[in-house]
C-alpha positions as CSV (number, residue, x, y, z in Angstrom):
1,M,-14.7,-67.8,69.9
2,G,-11.4,-69.4,71.2
3,M,-11.2,-72.8,73.0
4,I,-10.5,-72.7,76.7
5,Q,-7.3,-74.5,77.5
6,L,-7.5,-76.5,80.8
7,H,-4.5,-78.1,82.5
8,K,-4.7,-81.8,81.8
9,M,-5.0,-82.6,85.5
10,A,-7.7,-79.9,86.1
11,R,-10.6,-81.2,88.3
12,T,-12.8,-78.2,87.7
13,T,-14.1,-76.6,84.5
14,P,-15.5,-73.1,84.1
15,V,-19.0,-74.5,84.3
16,I,-18.3,-76.3,87.6
17,R,-16.6,-73.2,89.0
18,K,-19.7,-71.2,88.2
19,E,-21.9,-73.8,89.8
20,I,-19.7,-73.7,92.9
21,R,-20.0,-69.9,93.1
22,E,-23.8,-70.0,92.8
23,A,-24.4,-73.1,95.1
24,T,-26.1,-72.9,98.4
25,L,-24.6,-76.3,99.5
26,S,-21.9,-76.4,102.2
27,E,-18.2,-76.5,101.3
28,R,-18.2,-80.2,102.5
29,E,-21.2,-81.1,100.3
30,L,-19.7,-79.3,97.2
31,A,-16.3,-81.1,97.7
32,R,-18.0,-84.4,97.9
33,K,-20.3,-83.7,94.9
34,Y,-17.4,-82.6,92.6
35,N,-14.7,-84.9,94.1
36,I,-12.4,-82.1,95.1
37,T,-11.0,-80.8,98.3
38,R,-12.7,-78.2,100.6
39,D,-9.7,-75.9,99.9
40,T,-10.5,-76.0,96.2
41,V,-14.2,-75.3,96.9
42,R,-13.2,-72.3,99.0
43,K,-10.8,-71.0,96.3
44,W,-13.5,-71.0,93.6
45,K,-16.5,-70.1,95.9
46,Y,-15.0,-66.7,96.9
47,R,-13.1,-65.8,93.7
48,E,-14.7,-63.2,91.5
């Protein structure tokens, strides 16, 4: 299995993105939890 290449400044990983999609917390709470912006939370929350 190949290694996933992340941008060196990436704040989210595939595991965190999955957690964001499955979370029931608000966008604000997720942003605070992962130290990212609400826009980033929205991007990953609704992406398939």
